C-alpha positions in Angstrom: 30.7 14.6 -34.0 28.4 13.5 -31.4 30.1 15.8 -28.8 29.6 18.8 -31.3 25.9 18.1 -31.4 25.9 17.5 -27.4 27.6 20.8 -26.7 25.3 22.7 -29.0 22.4 21.3 -27.4 23.7 22.1 -24.1 24.7 25.5 -25.2 21.1 26.2 -26.8 19.6 25.0 -23.4 21.5 27.3 -21.4 21.8 30.4 -23.9 18.2 30.7 -25.1 16.7 30.8 -21.3 19.4 33.2 -20.3 18.7 35.5 -23.4 14.9 35.2 -22.5 15.5 36.1 -19.2 17.8 38.9 -19.8 15.2 40.3 -22.4 12.4 39.8 -19.7 14.4 41.9 -17.2 15.0 44.7 -19.8 11.3 45.0 -20.5 10.4 44.9 -17.0 13.1 47.7 -16.3 11.8 49.7 -19.2 8.3 49.4 -17.9 9.0 50.4 -14.5 10.9 53.4 -15.5 7.8 55.7 -15.9 6.5 54.4 -12.5 9.6 55.3 -10.7 10.2 58.4 -12.4 13.7 57.4 -13.6 14.6 58.2 -17.1 16.9 56.0 -19.0 20.0 57.6 -20.9 19.3 56.2 -23.9 15.5 57.4 -24.3 
């Protein structure tokens, strides 16, 4: 049981910052598209 909680804690410490960094890069990339004049295919 302890191993499950420890692994869940380590996973959250690794995944959550990773998701925050990814989201920050996505927002930064979306914000820089207008300045660079590069259109996203999704837009």
